[in-house]
N, C-alpha and C positions, 0 to 999 in steps of 0.2 A: 342718246346724244344730247348734249347741252344746247339749249336754244341760243341763237346768236344775238338776241337783242336785250342783254342785261343793262346796256347803257344806251340812252338815246342822245344823239349828238346835239350840240348847242344850236346848230343851224336849223335842225328839225324843230326844235323847241322855240325858235324865233329869237334866241338870245344873240346869235351871230348871223352874219351873212357870208355866203360863199362867194369867192371871186376867182377868176382865171385871167392870167396875163399871157397873151400869145407870144411865143418865142420860136425861133427857127426850128427847133426840134419838137415842139408840142406846146405845152402850157406849164406855167408856174401857178400852182393852186394854193389857196389858203382861205382864211376866214377873217372877217373884220368884226370888231366889237365897238359899238358906240357911234358917236356923231363925227362924220368925216371933216367937219369944220374945226374940230378940236386938234390940239397938237398931237402928232403921230408918235406912236411907240411901236417899232418893228420888233417882232418876237420870233426868234429862230431856235428850233428844237435841237436836241442832241442826236447822237449817232443812231441810225436805224430806228428813230422814233417818228413822230409826225406832229403836226401843229396842235393836236388834241392835248399835248402835254401841258398846255397853258390854260385849258378849259376852266379848271377850278380856280386857279389863281387870278386870272383876269377879272372874273366876276366879283372879286373882293377888293380890287384896286380902285383908285379914284376914277370916277366916271367923267371927269373933265379931260380925258385923253381919248384918242382914237387908236385902239390896239389892232395891229395888223399882224396876224400869225401866219407864217409861211410854211408850206411843206417843202423840204429840200427836194431837188430833182431826184426822182427815183424813189420817193417816199410819199406816203399818203396818197393824194390825188395828183401830184405833180408828175409830169412825164419824165421818163428816164433820159439821160444823155444818150445820144446815138451810139449804136453798137460800133465798136472799133475805136471809141474815144475813152478818155480817162476822166475820173472825177477827183480833183484835187482841192485842197483848201483855197488855192488861188482861184479856181473856177467858182467856188462858193462865194468868194468875195465879190466876184463879178455878178453873181445872181443878186446879191443885195443891192448893188448899184443899178441893176435893171429894174428892180422893184421901186427904188427911190425915184428913178427917172420916170417910170410909168405914172406914178402918182404926182409927179412934178413938185416934190418937196424940196425945199432948200436946206432945212435943218431938221434932224430927227433925233429921237431918243431910241436907243437900242437895248433890248433885253434878250439875253441868250442863256441857254442851259447847256453845259457840257461842251460837245463839239460845236454846237451852234454859237456858244459864247466865244469860242476860239476864232470862229469865222468873223464874228462881229468885232472882236478885238483887233484882228488884222485889218478889217475895213476901217475902223476908227483911226488906225495908224496911217492908213493909205489916204483917207479923205478926212483929215481932222477937222476941217472947217464945216463939215456937214453933220457932225455929231455933237450934240450939246451934253447928253448924259449917256452913260454906258453902265448897264446892270449885268453883272456876270454871276450866274448861279452855279456854285460849286465847280468852278473852272478858273484857270489863270487868265485866259483871254488870248492865248497862243498855244501851239502844240509843239514843244521842243522835242526833237529827235536827234540823238547823237550823230554827227556828220559821218562817223566811221561806219554807220549802218546803212548809209544811203545806197551804195552799190548793190548790197544784198537785197534790200527792200525793193529797189527798182527791178531787179531780176525777177523776184517773186511776183511783183505786180504784173509785169509783162506776161509771164507764163500763165498766171491765173486768168488774166483778161483774154488771152488767146483761147483758153479752154471754154469760154462762154460766148464767143463771137457768133456762134450759131445756136441760139437758145434752145434748150431742151425743156420738156414739160416739167413744171414745178411740182413739188410734193403737195399732196392734198391731205387735209386733216379734218377730223371732226372738231368742232369749236373747242371742246374741253381739252383736246390734245394740243391744239395750237396755243391755247392759253397756258397750258403747263409748260410748253417749250419756251414761251416768252418768260415765264416766271423762273424757270430753271436757269436761264441765261442772264437774269437781272434780279439779283437777290435784294436789291433796294426797292423793288416794286412790291405792292400787295395786290390782292385779287381785284379790288375795285379799280385801282390804277391801271392794271392790265386790261380790264374791260374797256376803259376809256381810250387807251392807245389802240386796241384792236378794232374799235368801231371804225377807225380810219385806216388801220394797218392791215386789214384782211380783205380779200376779194372772195365773194361767194361764188362757188361753181354751181352749174345746173343740177348736180347730184346732191346738193346740200352740204358738201364739204367746203373747206376754205383753204386758200393759198395766201401766203404772206405777200403783201403788196410791194415790199421794198425791193429795189434792184439788188440782185445777188452780188454785183460788183462792189457794192458798198462795204462788203465784209472783207474785201481784199486789201492788202497793204497799199498805201498811196504811192504812186509812181514818183512823186516829188515830195521830198521831206523838207521841213523847216528846222534848221539847226538852232541850238540855243543862241548863237550869235545873230542869226537872222531874226529870231523871235525878239531879241533885245531891241533891234532896230525898229520893229513895229511898235513895241510897247513904249519906247521913249518918245515916239511921235504922237502918242495919244494925248490930246489936250482936253477931251471931254471930262466932265466930272464923272468919276468912276466909283462904283460900289461893288465890292466883292462880297457875295454871300457864301459863307463857308459852313458846310454841314459838319456836325461833330463826328459823324460816322460816314463821311462821304469820300470823295476822291482825294482830297488833301490829306485826310487821316491815314490813307493807305500808302502814301508815298514813303519811300525809304532810300537810303544810299544816295547814289548820284542823282537820281530823279528828284529826290527831295531837295538836295542841295541846289540843283539847277532851278527848281521852282521857287525856292526862297530867294534866290538872286534875282529872278525875273520880277518877283513881287516888289522888290526894292527899286525897280526901274520905272515905276509909274510916277516919274518925277515931273512930267510936263503937264499933268492933269490940273485943271482949275481947282479941283477938290478930289480927295480920295479917302475912302473909308473901307474897312473890312468889318463885316458884321457876322458874328458867329451864332448859329441856330442849332438846336438839337434835331437830329434826324440823319437820314441817309441821303444818298446821291439824288434821289427823286423826291426830296422833301417838298419841293414846290408843288408836286402832284399828290403826294400822300398826306401832307400836312400843310397845305397852303396858308392856313391861318397864321402860322409862325412867321411868314414872310411879309404879311400885310403891313404891319407897323413900320418896319425898316424901309421897305420899298416906297410906301406912301410918304414917309418923311423925306426920303431922298428925292422923290419926284416933285415934292412941293418946296424943297429947299431953294432959297434964292442964292444961286451960286455966285452972282456978282459980288455979294457981300463978303465972300471968302477969298477974293483975289488979293 
C-alpha cells in the first residue's frame, strides 16, 4: 500500500496558516498566505477540488498581497451543507460574501479556477463595487446551461439528493487506489498535482484506508441552472478589471457546437470592465497546479497594473 504522505501541506511547513469561519452549519475552512495588512486576494477552487489547488501558484506570486484560499462547502476541510438542502452556484456566491464580511474587507481581488471562477464571476456581477480585479483561470466566469434542460436537471437533482438524505458508509481505498481514481477522472492532472489535492481531499480511516472528503452531492446536477441569458446579465454587470487565462488544451479548447457559440458570445459581454484581457498559456485545465510558472508573469503584471490609467 502506498504511503499517504508524499506531499506535506503548506500549513504544516509554515508557509500558510489555517483558518475557520463559523457558519450556521459548521465551518468554512481555508488557508492564508502572507501579511493580513496587505490587499486581499480571495482564491476559489474548482469542482470537487480544494484550496490546495493554489499551493504552488500562490508561492510564486507577488508577496505584497494577502492570499486567502477557501475550501468550498463539502470540500477540503469545510463543512458540508446540511442534509436535505442543495448546493447551487447562488449559494456559493453567498459563501464568498460571508468570507468578505468576516474579514471586513471593502474591496477585494478575486482569483478562481474552473467552477470557482464561475462563482467569482457571478459574485463580481452581483457586488461590482466590492471587486477591483478578477482573475479567471480556464473558465468564462459563469456557467451557462440551456434553459430547455432546466426541468430535467431539476428532476435529476431532486431524485439524487433524496437518495443521500440518510448517508451511507463511504467507499474506502488504499492511497494508491484513491490516487488512481482521481487521475482517471481528471486527465489534466499529473501524479504530483494529485498528491497535492489529496493531502486535503482525503480522510484517513482507522484501518489505514482513505475516503474522499468531498460531499457526494457535489457530483449531482445543480437544482437551479443559469441560462445563457442569465449569465449574460451577470457578466455585463462586472466592472472589475478582468483577466482570462486560457489554457491551450483546457476547457475552452474542448468546446464545440452550441456550447462554443454561447461561450464566445459571453466572452464578448465583458464590456463594463475597467480593463479586460485574455492571456493564452500552454497547458491543460489544471495548468495553474501542474505548471504554475507559466502563469506567474501574466498574473503578476495584472496584479501590479494601474487600472486607473486605462479608464
